N, C-alpha and C positions, 0 to 999 in steps of 0.2 A: 481655610479653603483647601479642599482635597485636590490633588493633581493626579490625573490618569494619563496613561500612554495611549495616544491616538494612532490608529492605522487608517490612513485615508487613501482613497483612490478616485480617479475621475475617468469616466468612459466618454471620450470625445465624440464618438459616433452617435451614441444614444443621449449624450448630454446629461449624464447622471453622475452626481457626486455622492460618495458614501464615506462616512466617517464612523469608525467602530472602536470601542474601547478594547484594547489588547487584553486577551484572556477571558473576556466575557462571551459566552455562547448563548445563542437563541434569544427569544423575547416572548413575552406573554401578551403584550398589547402594543399597538402601533397607532399613534395619534398624529393627525394633521394639525400642526401648530400654526401654520400659515400657508398661503397658497404655494403648493409644490414642496413644502418642507415637512418631513415626517420624522417623528421622534419615537423610537422603540424603547420600551421599558421591560425590565425583567419581573420575576415573580415577587420581588421585594419592592416594586415600584421605583426602581432606580434606573436612570437612563443607561442604555447600552449602545445605541447607535443612532445615526442621523442619515437620512436619505433625502436627496434633493433632486427632484425630477425637473428637467429643463433648467438646469442649474445656471447656465450662462444668462438666460432670460430672467430667472428669479433674482439672481444677484446683480444683474445688469453689469457684468464684466465679461471680458473676452474668454474664450475657451483656453487660450494660452495661460491666462492668470490661474485658472482652475487646475492646470496641470502641475502647478508648483506644490511640492510636498510639504512646505513649511506652513502648516495649518494649526490653528488653535480654535477650539470651540468652548465657549463658556456657558454654563447653565447655573443660574441662581433661581431658587424656587422657595416659596413659602406657601402657606395655606391660601394666600390671596393671588399672588402674581407669579408668573413664569417669565424670566428674562433669559433670552437666548442670543448669543453673539457668535459670529464666525469672523476670524481674521486670517488673512493669507499674507505672509511676509510682513506682519505687523500692521497691515492695512485692513481696517474694519470694513468688511464687505456686506455685513448683514447684522442688524440689531432689531430684536423683536421683544416687545413687552406686552403680555396678554394675561387674561384671567387664567388662573390655574384651576380649570374645571376638569382636570384629568385624575386628580387624587394623588399626584406625585408629592411625596413628603418633602419637608424642608431639606434642601440640599444646596451646596455651593461647591462647585468644582470646575476645573479646567481640564479639558482633554487636549493634550499637546503632542504633536508629532515629533517634537524635539526633546521629549522627556528622557 
């Protein structure tokens, strides 16, 4: 499993959470992997960032929880399934398993703000 450094931010006024891999710039495609959750990938089909619109509602947590900088995002993917998790302070707030119909290659890594 590969580990990447995560830069995360939360805009309380607009209720938007963004998590980006440190050092990766831009994206080629942006996919809605679940209601309100968008995954951006680069030209090599590797995930680069996550954006969550209406984050407190999507995750069913308080805005105060989303302000915590201790965030981990896990992405495990093969040709069949995409598994996506987000934890804040080691509390899993989101777990999604869905069909990988995005063409994302086999990948397993964690984006961690505490890397």
